[in-house]
C-alpha positions in Angstrom: -10.7 -26.8 25.0 -9.8 -23.6 26.5 -11.8 -24.3 29.6 -10.4 -27.8 29.9 -6.8 -25.8 29.5 -7.6 -23.8 32.5 -9.3 -26.8 34.6 -5.9 -28.8 33.9 -4.1 -25.8 35.3 -6.0 -25.6 38.1 -5.4 -29.2 38.9 -1.7 -29.0 38.1 -1.5 -26.6 40.9 -3.4 -28.4 43.5 -2.0 -32.2 42.8 0.1 -32.0 46.0 -2.8 -30.8 48.0 -5.5 -33.0 46.7 -2.8 -36.4 47.0 -3.7 -35.7 50.7 -7.1 -34.4 50.8 -9.7 -33.5 48.8 -9.9 -29.6 48.0 -13.9 -28.9 47.8 -13.6 -25.2 46.9 -11.6 -26.6 44.0 -13.9 -29.3 43.1 -16.6 -26.6 43.0 -14.8 -24.2 40.9 -13.9 -27.2 38.3 -17.5 -28.0 37.9 -18.4 -24.5 37.0 -20.1 -24.0 33.7 -20.1 -20.2 33.4 -18.9 -16.5 35.4 -22.0 -16.9 37.3 -21.0 -20.3 39.1 -17.5 -19.0 39.5 -18.8 -15.8 41.3 -21.1 -17.8 43.6 -18.5 -20.1 44.5 -16.1 -17.5 45.6 -18.9 -15.8 47.1 -19.8 -19.1 49.2 -16.0 -19.5 50.2 -14.1 -16.1 50.8 -12.6 -16.9 54.1 -11.3 -20.8 52.7 -9.9 -19.2 49.5 -6.3 -20.0 48.9 -3.9 -18.1 46.5 -4.2 -21.1 44.0 -8.1 -21.0 44.3 -7.9 -17.3 43.8 -6.1 -17.8 40.6 -8.1 -20.4 39.2 -10.9 -18.2 39.7 -9.7 -15.4 38.0 -8.2 -17.3 35.2 -11.9 -19.0 34.6 -13.5 -16.0 34.3 -11.4 -15.1 31.6 -11.7 -18.4 29.9 -15.4 -18.3 29.9 -15.1 -14.6 28.2 -12.6 -16.2 25.6 -14.7 -18.8 24.6 -17.8 -16.5 23.4 -18.0 -14.0 20.5 -17.1 -10.6 21.3 -21.1 -9.4 21.2 -22.2 -12.1 24.0 -18.9 -11.4 26.2 -20.1 -9.8 29.6 -16.9 -8.4 30.7 -18.3 -5.1 32.2 -20.5 -7.2 34.2 -17.5 -9.3 35.6 -15.7 -6.3 36.7 -18.1 -4.8 38.4 -19.2 -7.6 40.3 -18.7 -7.4 44.1 -17.3 -11.0 44.4 -14.5 -10.0 41.6 -13.7 -6.7 43.8 -12.9 -9.6 46.5 -11.1 -11.7 44.1 -8.9 -8.9 43.2 -8.4 -8.1 47.3 -7.3 -11.2 48.0 -4.9 -11.5 45.2 -3.4 -8.3 45.6 -2.9 -9.7 49.7 -1.3 -12.9 48.3 0.9 -11.9 45.5 4.2 -12.9 47.9 2.5 -16.6 47.8 2.6 -16.5 44.2 4.6 -18.7 42.1 6.2 -17.2 39.1 3.8 -18.4 36.4 1.0 -17.2 39.0 2.1 -14.1 38.9 1.9 -13.6 35.3 -1.3 -15.7 34.4 -2.9 -13.4 37.2 -1.7 -10.0 35.7 -2.7 -11.3 32.2 -6.1 -12.2 32.8 -7.0 -8.8 35.0 -5.9 -7.3 32.1 -8.2 -9.1 29.7 -11.3 -8.4 32.4 -10.1 -4.7 31.3 -8.8 -4.0 35.1 -6.9 -0.8 34.5 -3.5 -0.1 34.1 -3.0 2.1 37.2 -5.2 -0.4 39.2 -2.9 -1.3 42.7 -3.2 -4.8 41.7 -2.2 -4.5 37.9 0.9 -2.3 39.3 1.8 -4.7 42.4 1.7 -7.5 39.8 4.5 -5.6 37.5 6.5 -4.9 40.0 6.7 -8.5 41.4 7.1 -9.8 38.1 9.7 -7.4 37.3 11.6 -8.8 40.4 11.3 -12.1 39.7 11.8 -11.5 35.9 15.3 -13.0 35.8 14.3 -16.3 36.4 11.0 -16.5 34.1 11.0 -19.4 32.0 10.9 -17.9 28.2 7.2 -19.2 28.0 6.5 -16.9 30.9 8.4 -14.3 29.7 6.6 -14.0 26.4 3.0 -13.8 28.3 4.8 -11.0 30.7 5.9 -9.3 27.4 2.1 -9.3 26.3 1.1 -7.6 29.6 3.5 -5.0 29.1 2.3 -4.3 25.4 -1.5 -4.1 26.5 -0.2 -1.4 29.2 1.6 0.6 26.1 5.1 -0.3 27.6 6.8 -1.4 24.3 9.2 1.4 24.8 9.8 0.7 28.8 13.0 -0.3 30.8 11.4 -3.5 31.3 10.7 -4.3 27.7 14.5 -3.4 27.0 15.3 -6.3 29.6 13.3 -8.5 27.7 14.7 -7.7 24.4 18.4 -8.1 25.9 17.3 -11.4 27.4 15.8 -12.3 24.0 18.6 -11.7 22.5 21.3 -13.8 24.8 18.5 -17.1 24.9 17.5 -17.1 21.1 19.5 -19.9 20.5 17.5 -22.1 23.1 13.9 -20.8 22.1 12.4 -24.1 19.9 8.0 -23.1 21.0 7.4 -21.0 18.1 4.4 -19.9 19.9 7.1 -18.3 22.5 9.4 -17.0 19.8 7.0 -14.8 17.9 4.9 -13.6 20.7 8.2 -12.2 21.9 9.1 -10.8 18.6 6.1 -8.6 18.3 6.3 -7.4 21.8 10.0 -6.2 21.2 9.7 -5.4 17.5 10.3 -1.6 18.5 13.2 -2.2 20.4 15.4 -4.7 18.0 18.6 -3.7 16.1 19.8 -5.1 12.7 21.5 -8.0 14.1 18.8 -9.2 16.6 16.1 -8.5 13.6 18.2 -10.9 11.1 18.9 -13.2 13.9 15.1 -13.3 14.9 14.2 -13.7 11.1 16.6 -16.8 10.6 15.3 -18.2 13.7 11.7 -17.7 12.6 12.5 -19.2 9.4 13.8 -22.5 10.8 11.1 -23.0 13.5 8.4 -22.9 10.9 9.5 -25.6 8.7 8.2 -28.2 11.2 4.9 -25.7 12.4 1.6 -27.6 11.9 -0.5 -25.8 9.5 -3.6 -25.7 12.1 -1.1 -23.3 14.0 -1.8 -20.2 11.8 -1.4 -17.6 14.7 2.2 -18.2 14.9 2.8 -17.6 11.0 0.5 -14.6 11.4 2.4 -13.2 14.4 5.6 -13.4 12.1 4.1 -11.1 9.5 3.2 -8.6 12.2 6.1 -8.5 13.7 8.0 -8.0 9.7 5.3 -5.2 9.4 6.2 -3.4 13.0 9.6 -3.1 11.9 8.9 -2.5 8.3 11.0 -5.3 6.5 9.5 -6.9 3.7 11.8 -10.1 3.8 10.3 -12.0 1.0 11.5 -15.4 1.9 10.2 -15.5 5.1 6.9 -14.1 4.2 6.5 -16.5 1.4 6.7 -19.5 3.8 4.2 -17.7 6.5 2.0 -17.5 3.2 2.1 -21.1 2.4 1.0 -21.8 6.1 -1.4 -19.1 6.0 -3.1 -20.4 2.6 -3.3 -24.1 3.9 -5.0 -22.6 7.2 -7.6 -20.7 4.9 -10.2 -23.0 5.3 -10.0 -22.6 9.3 -9.7 -18.9 9.4 -12.6 -16.4 10.5 -13.3 -13.2 8.5 -11.7 -11.1 11.4 -8.1 -13.2 11.0 -8.2 -12.5 6.8 -9.1 -9.2 7.5 -6.1 -9.0 9.6 -3.8 -10.6 7.5 -5.0 -8.8 4.4 -4.2 -5.5 6.0 -0.6 -6.9 7.0 0.1 -8.0 3.6 -0.9 -4.3 2.2 1.5 -2.8 4.6 4.2 -5.1 3.3 3.4 -4.3 0.0 3.3 -8.2 -0.5 0.3 -9.5 -2.6 -0.2 -13.4 -3.1 -2.8 -14.1 -5.8 -3.7 -17.9 -4.4 -4.0 -16.1 -0.9 -6.8 -13.6 -2.2 -8.5 -16.2 -4.0 -8.6 -18.9 -1.5 -9.5 -15.9 0.7 -12.4 -14.4 -0.9 -13.9 -18.2 -1.1 -13.6 -18.9 2.2 -15.5 -15.4 3.0 -17.9 -16.0 0.6 -18.9 -19.1 2.4 -18.7 -17.7 5.7 -21.5 -14.5 4.3 -24.4 -16.7 4.9 -23.6 -17.1 8.9 -22.3 -13.3 9.1 -25.6 -11.9 9.8 -25.2 -9.7 13.5 -23.4 -6.5 13.7 -20.0 -7.9 14.6 -19.4 -10.7 12.3 -20.6 -8.6 9.4 -18.7 -6.0 9.6 -15.5 -7.9 9.7 -16.9 -9.9 7.3 -17.8 -6.7 5.0 -14.5 -5.2 5.6 -12.5 -8.3 4.5 -14.6 -9.2 1.3 -16.1 -5.8 0.0 -12.7 -4.6 -1.8 -12.2 -8.6 -3.1 -15.8 -9.2 -4.2 -17.5 -8.9 -7.8 -20.2 -6.7 -8.5 -23.5 -8.7 -7.6 -21.6 -10.2 -4.2 -20.9 -6.3 -3.5 -24.7 -5.5 -3.8 -25.4 -8.0 -1.8 -23.2 -6.9 0.9 -24.4 -3.4 0.4 -28.2 -4.6 1.1 -27.3 -6.4 4.3 -25.2 -3.6 5.6 -28.3 -1.4 4.9 -30.5 -3.9 7.0 -28.1 -4.1 10.0 -26.9 -0.2 9.5 -29.6 0.6 12.6 -27.6 -2.5 14.9 -24.3 -1.0 14.2 -22.3 1.0 17.0 -19.8 3.7 16.5 -16.9 1.6 15.8 -18.4 -0.4 13.4 -20.3 2.3 11.3 -16.4 3.9 11.1 -15.2 0.1 9.5 -18.3 0.3 7.3 -17.7 3.6 6.4 -14.1 2.8 5.4 -15.1 0.1 3.2 -17.4 2.0 1.3 -14.6 4.6 0.8 -12.0 1.7 -0.3 -14.8 0.2 -2.9 -15.9 3.4 -4.1 -19.4 3.0 -3.2 -22.3 5.1 -4.7 -24.7 3.5 -2.7 -26.6 7.0 -1.5 -29.2 5.1 1.0 -26.4 3.3 2.9 -23.9 6.0 2.7 -26.6 8.6 4.1 -27.7 5.9 7.0 -23.8 4.8 8.2 -22.9 8.8 8.2 -25.7 9.1 10.1 -24.6 6.7 12.6 -20.9 8.1 12.7 -22.3 11.6 13.3 -24.2 10.1 16.5 -21.0 8.7 18.0 -18.7 11.7 17.2 -18.2 12.1 21.1 -16.7 8.3 21.0 -14.4 8.9 18.8 -10.4 9.2 19.2 -8.4 11.7 17.0 -7.3 9.3 15.0 -11.0 7.9 14.3 -12.6 11.1 13.5 -9.7 12.1 10.9 -10.5 8.7 9.2 -14.4 9.2 9.8 -14.2 12.7 8.1 -11.9 11.3 5.4 -14.0 8.4 4.4 -17.1 10.6 4.5 -15.4 13.2 2.1 -14.1 10.2 -0.1 -17.8 9.2 -0.6 -18.9 13.1 -1.7 -21.6 12.8 1.2 -23.0 16.5 1.5 -23.9 17.9 4.9 -22.8 21.6 5.9 -23.7 20.7 9.5 -21.9 17.6 10.3 -18.7 18.9 8.6 -18.7 22.0 10.7 -18.8 19.9 13.9 -16.1 17.5 12.2 -13.9 20.8 11.8 -14.7 21.8 15.3 -13.7 18.4 16.9 -10.5 18.5 14.4 -9.7 21.6 15.5 -9.8 21.1 19.2 -7.7 17.9 19.3 -5.3 19.9 17.2 -4.7 22.3 19.4 -4.3 20.3 22.5 -2.1 17.3 20.4 1.9 17.4 21.3 2.4 14.2 19.3 3.6 15.3 15.3 2.3 12.2 13.9 -1.5 13.4 15.2 -0.4 17.0 14.2 -0.1 16.0 10.7 -3.2 13.5 10.5 -5.3 16.3 11.7 -3.9 18.9 9.5 -4.0 17.1 6.6 -7.9 16.0 7.1 -8.6 19.6 8.0 -7.5 20.8 4.9 -9.6 18.3 3.1 -12.7 20.4 4.6 -14.1 23.2 3.1 -12.4 26.2 5.0 -10.9 29.7 3.7 -8.3 29.8 6.4 -6.8 28.5 9.8 -6.5 30.9 13.1 -2.9 31.6 14.4 -2.9 28.8 17.6 -3.2 25.9 14.8 -0.8 27.3 13.0 1.6 27.8 15.8 0.8 24.0 16.8 2.0 22.9 13.7 4.9 25.4 13.7 5.9 23.5 17.0 6.2 20.2 15.9 8.0 20.5 12.6 11.4 20.0 13.8 10.4 16.6 15.3 9.0 15.8 11.7 10.1 13.1 9.3 10.1 13.9 5.4 6.9 12.3 5.0 5.4 14.5 7.8 6.8 17.8 6.4 5.4 16.9 2.7 2.1 16.5 4.1 2.1 19.5 5.9 3.5 21.5 3.5 0.4 20.2 0.8 -2.0 20.9 3.8 -0.6 24.8 4.1 -0.2 25.3 0.4 -3.7 24.4 0.1 -4.9 26.8 2.6 -2.8 29.7 1.1 -4.7 29.1 -2.6 -7.9 28.9 -1.1 -7.3 32.0 1.0 -9.5 34.9 0.1 -6.3 37.3 0.0 -4.5 35.5 -1.9 -4.8 36.9 -4.9 -4.4 40.6 -3.4 -1.5 40.1 -0.8 0.2 36.8 0.1 -0.8 36.2 3.7 2.8 36.3 5.8 2.2 33.5 8.2 1.5 30.9 5.5 5.0 31.9 3.6 6.8 31.7 7.1 5.5 28.4 7.6 6.2 27.3 4.0 9.8 28.3 4.4 10.6 26.6 7.5 8.9 23.5 6.1 11.4 23.8 3.5 14.1 24.4 5.9 13.7 21.5 8.1 13.2 19.4 5.1 16.6 20.3 3.5 18.4 20.0 7.0 16.8 16.6 7.7 18.3 15.6 4.3 21.7 16.9 4.7 22.0 15.4 8.2 21.2 12.1 7.1 24.3 9.9 7.0 22.8 6.3 6.8 21.2 5.7 3.2 18.9 2.9 4.7 16.9 5.7 6.9 16.9 8.2 4.2 15.1 5.5 1.5 12.5 4.6 4.4 11.6 8.3 5.0 11.6 8.7 1.0 9.5 5.5 0.1 6.0 7.4 0.1 7.1 11.3 -0.7 5.3 12.3 -3.7 3.5 15.5 -4.8 4.1 19.1 -6.3 5.5 20.3 -2.9 8.3 17.8 -2.8 8.9 17.6 -6.4 9.7 21.6 -6.3 11.4 21.9 -3.0 12.8 18.6 -1.6 13.1 16.4 -5.2 16.5 17.7 -5.9 17.8 17.7 -2.6 17.0 14.5 -2.2 18.6 12.8 -5.1 22.0 14.9 -3.7 21.5 13.2 -0.5 21.4 9.7 -2.3 24.2 10.6 -4.5 26.0 11.3 -1.7 25.7 8.1 0.0 25.8 5.9 -3.2 28.6 4.5 -1.7 26.4 2.6 1.0 24.3 0.9 -1.7 24.2 -2.7 -0.7 22.7 -5.7 -2.5 19.6 -5.4 0.4 18.7 -1.3 -0.7 19.1 -2.1 -4.6 15.6 -2.4 -4.8 14.1 0.4 -2.9 16.6 2.7 -4.2 15.4 1.6 -7.8 12.0 2.2 -7.0 12.6 5.7 -5.5 14.1 6.8 -9.0 11.4 5.3 -10.9 8.8 6.9 -9.0 10.7 10.4 -9.3 11.2 9.9 -12.7 14.9 11.4 -12.0 18.0 10.5 -13.7 20.6 9.8 -11.7 23.8 8.0 -14.1 26.1 7.6 -11.3 23.1 6.0 -8.8 22.0 3.5 -11.6 25.2 2.7 -12.5 25.9 1.6 -9.0 22.9 -0.2 -8.5 24.0 -2.1 -12.1 27.0 -2.9 -10.5 25.9 -3.9 -7.4 23.3 -5.9 -8.8 25.6 -7.9 -11.4 27.7 -8.7 -8.3 25.3 -10.0 -6.0 22.7 -11.3 -8.3 22.2 -14.3 -6.0 21.6 -12.7 -3.2 18.7 -10.6 -4.6 15.2 -12.3 -4.4 14.1 -13.3 -7.8 10.9 -10.8 -6.9 13.0 -7.9 -6.6 14.5 -7.9 -9.9 11.1 -6.1 -10.9 11.9 -3.3 -9.2 15.5 -3.2 -9.6 15.2 -3.0 -13.6 12.4 -1.0 -13.8 14.2 2.4 -13.3 16.7 1.3 -16.5 13.3 0.5 -18.7 11.0 3.3 -17.5 14.0 6.2 -18.1 15.7 4.3 -21.1 19.2 4.2 -19.6 21.9 1.9 -20.7 24.7 1.5 -17.7 27.8 0.3 -19.1 27.0 -2.9 -18.0 23.7 -3.2 -19.6 23.9 -6.7 -21.4 25.3 -8.3 -18.3 22.9 -6.4 -16.2 19.9 -7.7 -18.0 21.0 -11.0 -18.5 22.1 -12.0 -14.9 18.4 -10.4 -14.0 16.7 -12.3 -16.5 18.4 -15.6 -15.3 17.9 -15.1 -11.7 13.9 -15.0 -12.0 13.6 -17.2 -14.9 13.4 -20.3 -12.6 10.7 -19.1 -10.6 8.5 -18.0 -13.4 5.7 -20.3 -12.1 5.9 -18.4 -8.7 5.3 -14.9 -9.5 1.9 -13.5 -9.2 -0.1 -13.2 -12.4 -0.3 -9.5 -12.5 3.3 -9.1 -11.4 4.5 -11.3 -14.4 2.9 -8.9 -16.6 4.5 -5.8 -15.3 7.6 -7.7 -15.4 7.1 -8.6 -19.3 5.9 -5.2 -20.3 9.0 -3.4 -18.5 11.5 -6.0 -20.6 9.5 -5.3 -23.4 10.1 -1.2 -23.1 13.8 -2.0 -22.5 13.6 -4.0 -25.7 13.8 -7.7 -24.3 12.0 -10.8 -24.8 13.1 -13.4 -22.7 11.3 -16.3 -24.7 10.1 -18.2 -21.8 8.8 -15.3 -19.8 6.8 -14.0 -23.1 5.4 -18.1 -23.5 4.6 -18.5 -20.0 2.4 -15.0 -20.4 0.3 -15.7 -23.1 -0.5 -19.3 -22.2 -4.4 -19.8 -22.1 -4.1 -21.1 -18.4 -2.0 -18.4 -17.5 -4.3 -15.8 -18.7 -7.4 -17.6 -16.9 -5.6 -17.3 -13.6 -4.5 -13.7 -14.3 -8.6 -13.1 -14.9 -9.5 -14.6 -11.7 -6.8 -12.6 -9.9 -7.8 -9.2 -11.7 -11.2 -10.0 -10.2 -10.0 -9.5 -6.9 -7.9 -6.4 -7.4 -8.8 -3.0 -6.8 -10.5 -1.2 -10.1 -7.5 1.0 -10.4 -4.9 -1.5 -10.5 -7.1 -3.8 -12.6 -7.3 -1.6 -15.0 -3.7 -0.9 -15.4 -2.7 -4.6 -15.5 -5.1 -4.8 -18.4 -3.6 -2.1 -20.1 -0.2 -3.4 -19.7 -1.3 -7.0 -21.0 -2.4 -5.3 -24.1 0.8 -3.1 -24.5 3.0 -6.2 -24.1 0.9 -8.3 -26.8 1.3 -5.6 -29.3 5.2 -5.2 -28.5 5.4 -8.9 -28.9 3.6 -9.5 -32.0 5.6 -6.4 -33.5 8.9 -7.1 -32.7 8.5 -10.9 -31.9 6.7 -12.4 -35.0 8.8 -15.6 -34.5 6.8 -16.3 -31.3 3.7 -16.2 -33.2 1.6 -14.9 -30.5 -1.6 -13.6 -31.6 -3.0 -10.1 -31.1 -5.9 -10.6 -29.1 -6.7 -7.4 -28.3 -8.7 -5.6 -31.2 -12.1 -5.4 -29.5 -10.3 -4.0 -26.3 -9.3 -1.7 -27.8 -12.0 -0.6 -29.8 -13.8 -0.5 -26.4 -11.4 1.7 -25.1 -11.3 4.3 -27.8 -14.7 4.0 -28.1 -15.6 5.3 -24.8 -12.4 7.6 -24.4 -11.7 11.1 -26.5 -8.6 12.5 -27.0 -7.7 15.9 -25.8 -5.8 18.6 -28.0 -4.2 21.3 -26.5 -3.5 24.4 -27.4 -0.3 24.0 -28.6 -1.1 21.0 -31.1 -3.9 22.9 -32.3 -1.4 25.5 -33.1 1.1 23.1 -34.7 -1.8 21.5 -36.4 -2.2 25.1 -38.3 1.4 25.3 -39.0 1.4 21.6 -41.1 -1.4 22.8 -43.2 0.9 25.6 -44.0 3.8 23.7 -44.5 2.6 20.9 -46.3 0.3 23.3 -48.5 -3.3 22.4 -46.9 -5.0 21.5 -43.9 -6.2 18.2 -45.6 -2.6 16.9 -46.1 -2.0 16.9 -42.7 -4.4 14.4 -40.0 -5.0 15.0 -36.3 -5.5 12.5 -33.8 -5.0 8.9 -35.9 -5.1 5.3 -34.7 -2.7 3.5 -36.2 -3.0 -0.4 -36.5 -2.7 -2.0 -33.1 -4.2 1.3 -31.8 -1.1 3.2 -31.2 -2.4 7.4 -31.2 -0.7 9.7 -33.2 -1.1 13.6 -32.5 -0.9 14.2 -36.5 -0.2 12.5 -39.9 0.8 13.1 -43.2 1.7 11.3 -46.4 4.3 12.0 -49.2 4.9 10.7 -52.4 7.5 9.5 -53.9 9.1 12.8 -54.5 8.5 14.2 -50.8 5.5 15.9 -52.1 2.1 15.6 -49.6 -0.7 13.8 -50.6 -4.1 15.3 -49.5 -6.6 12.8 -47.6 -9.1 11.3 -50.1 -11.7 12.8 -47.9 -10.7 15.8 -46.3 -12.0 16.4 -42.5 -12.5 19.5 -40.3 -11.2 18.9 -36.8 -14.1 18.9 -34.4 -12.7 20.3 -30.9 -15.5 20.7 -28.2 -15.3 23.4 -25.6 -13.0 21.4 -23.2 -10.5 20.4 -25.6 -11.7 17.0 -26.0 -11.0 15.5 -30.0 -12.3 12.0 -31.5 -9.9 10.1 -33.0 -10.4 8.8 -36.1 -10.1 4.9 -36.4 -10.2 2.2 -39.1 -9.2 4.4 -41.9 -5.2 3.7 -41.8 -5.1 0.4 -42.7 -7.3 0.8 -45.5 -5.6 3.7 -46.8 -2.0 2.2 -46.1 -3.1 -0.6 -48.7 -3.5 2.4 -51.1 -0.3 4.1 -50.9 1.3 5.1 -54.4 4.6 3.2 -54.8 7.6 4.6 -52.9 4.9 7.0 -50.4 5.7 7.4 -47.4 3.5 7.7 -44.2 4.9 10.1 -41.4 3.9 10.5 -37.9 4.5 13.5 -36.0 4.2 13.8 -32.4 4.1 16.6 -29.8 6.2 15.3 -26.7 5.2 16.8 -23.5 7.2 17.2 -20.5 5.8 13.7 -19.4 8.1 12.2 -22.3 11.2 12.9 -20.6 13.3 12.4 -17.4 12.4 15.2 -14.6 15.8 16.8 -14.9 17.2 16.5 -18.1 16.0 15.9 -21.8 16.4 12.3 -22.2 13.6 10.6 -23.7 11.8 7.9 -21.4 11.5 4.3 -22.5 8.2 4.0 -23.7 8.3 7.1 -25.9 11.2 5.0 -27.5 9.2 1.8 -27.6 6.8 3.8 -29.5 9.0 5.2 -32.0 10.0 1.6 -32.7 6.9 0.2 -33.4 5.8 3.0 -35.5 8.7 2.4 -37.7 8.1 -1.1 -38.1 4.7 -0.3 -39.1 6.3 1.9 -41.9 6.0 5.4 -40.3 8.7 8.1 -40.6 8.6 9.1 -37.1 9.2 12.8 -36.4 9.4 13.9 -32.5 8.6 17.5 -31.6 10.0 17.6 -28.1 8.2 21.0 -26.0 11.6 22.5 -24.7 12.3 22.8 -28.9 8.8 24.1 -30.0 8.4 26.7 -27.1 11.8 27.9 -27.1 13.2 31.4 -27.9 14.6 30.3 -31.3 11.0 29.6 -32.7 9.4 32.8 -31.4 8.0 33.5 -34.9 5.8 31.8 -37.3 8.1 31.5 -39.9 10.9 29.7 -37.3 7.8 27.4 -36.5 7.6 26.5 -40.0 11.0 26.2 -40.9 11.4 24.1 -37.9 8.9 21.7 -39.0 10.1 21.3 -42.6 13.6 20.4 -41.2 11.8 17.7 -38.8 9.7 16.2 -41.6 12.2 16.3 -44.4 15.8 15.9 -43.4 15.8 12.2 -42.6 13.6 10.8 -45.6 15.5 8.9 -48.4 16.8 10.9 -51.3 13.0 11.8 -53.7 12.8 9.2 -56.7 13.3 11.1 -59.7 11.1 11.0 -62.8 13.8 9.8 -65.6 11.2 10.5 -68.3 
């Protein structure tokens, strides 16, 4: 098909010539079925070749290559062939005779045939195209923009002129292929206004797109990734087209699309399931290194255990045929799936080792990280990797590259860095965004801790660097005057250094700019507060107010992120009822459009906030929904799979306890028993101390039980039972607390329900919970939502709940055993109902 298109192109250009006389050279070119024949025609007709012949011949050479699989292409053969050199010389001499389309087509083809950008032919073609650019048709302009991108000229003056032209003539573009190509090319230069206009235009053109044209929606998704703009309506429209196109997609295309979705944090259950089915169908035919590597990278993370083991076996068989790039791709996939197949890991590592000299800095960093995460053991390999990384780091001038190399170096066994490396890091700090500063600080802090002199004398060069990192971070935060840019920088920040050094200043900056919160920034602002667990009532109040006023503009899927901090941090804004009501009303009509795992997370967040919309609860606990959820979970990473199953259990428990009228059955008994069978609780020295004190307060160690499981499998730190006169009742089977050397304690199970039935009349079961810092918001003593939900549920189960905050137990007021015991007495007995007196 592509060859016919090329031949038609040649025929059109020679229409007027052939109408008068036959063009034998053209006929010979049109009759060629391979690059050898094209080059032979060139060889035999050098003196007769016109500008049209040259253009047609070069175009055919690329078309023949394009039709072949990657591994069968012979571009190096063509590029070094004498007759191709002849074509290049002729093309350079005849540039002035070429029409506009011919100039751009020639430039496009020679770049695809790996002619260097500094070659005189390429440079003259670019110059000629620049001179004519104002009269280019938009289709020609889009192809020219690709050529500029191929030469890394995305930020050039030329690309700026193309961006301006696109802005001026956007309304007239009706070809979605032309539009999407230009969108990708100019993505680094678009303003917010042009971005919105491009998104609107793309939405309109995609409505009439044939589903077979999957490259156009893929390019739209790539554009959104490039500009870091997760526009959900456009993403969903693209996804619908791509979903219908899955039966036509190759493993490479699926891998690209999945990577783009991941970058945009967009996950669609239907696409993942369809993609997995398609990739499974392609597995039998993907037996060469090129196709298998792409299949392995796409299918491996989504495959079940049996399929994954089959893929690993095939990878081991093909390992010796892999080149450096393919081995790196396999290594990164093995890292992602947490592979422990030692023969395969060793084989891939040996290929990576042989190809280290061919890797670029970013590839060396990726290879190093993958091998470390795979726990590959080879001091020789890691020593060589360290030397290569150091060499790249000492010569790098790009802040992002210095940051990446530093981060990976810190993962390697190393005691200290020399001054040259620290000086290189120091030099790029003023140019680094917050995320890079955070990464560098974590690396420097790690080297500081591991330095042999750390415990004797803190090395001053590390300290000075950490001080400068802190200074640069604070300056960057204070100078920021746009909330949108600030949230973009804060998006992925985490870790000990950030929390200790920059978190407070980050929140202050957000509070300073909270007047800029709009409906577009509400989800990101809410996610930042949730992730940092920082209770800022002024920001949360502003989020609630903006949400209530603009709920119709907020995408229904963004309501989860918007409500999350209010649930997690147990905060009710002034408009609390209106806030939750409008959010629930916004997403309810779209319940069936949610991915199953996201709907479970949404339902759980609402349960934490003590909201149980009947429609969402009934939808989640339908048999069909749970079956679809099971299918989706098979395609998700193990960590997310485990988290979603836990949240489903917790939601099931909450609904059974708080909404019995919904008649949702408790179907997680087996799950919970397995979960607690394989996991032991951990008791801290403080909890051991409290247990001892309880024994003294209650009159015996057998009056307090430790590590108890309640009905519905809540774990309690301590439990005691008081009779109708508030006197402790010893447990029928006194039990010694067994603690292993690492602080592990076995939870008791099965006894609570049995003993609950045997409680004397008027007796009260008391649950005592020691609450560490994780139970409170970062910057206050405010209880988190999950702590309060557990308290509600324990009270429903009949417990009197006593909470012991860590800051009270560890306070200066409680510095003696007597003070601790008095504190426990007040906590246990003060809120109990008056004891029942025996009148007899």
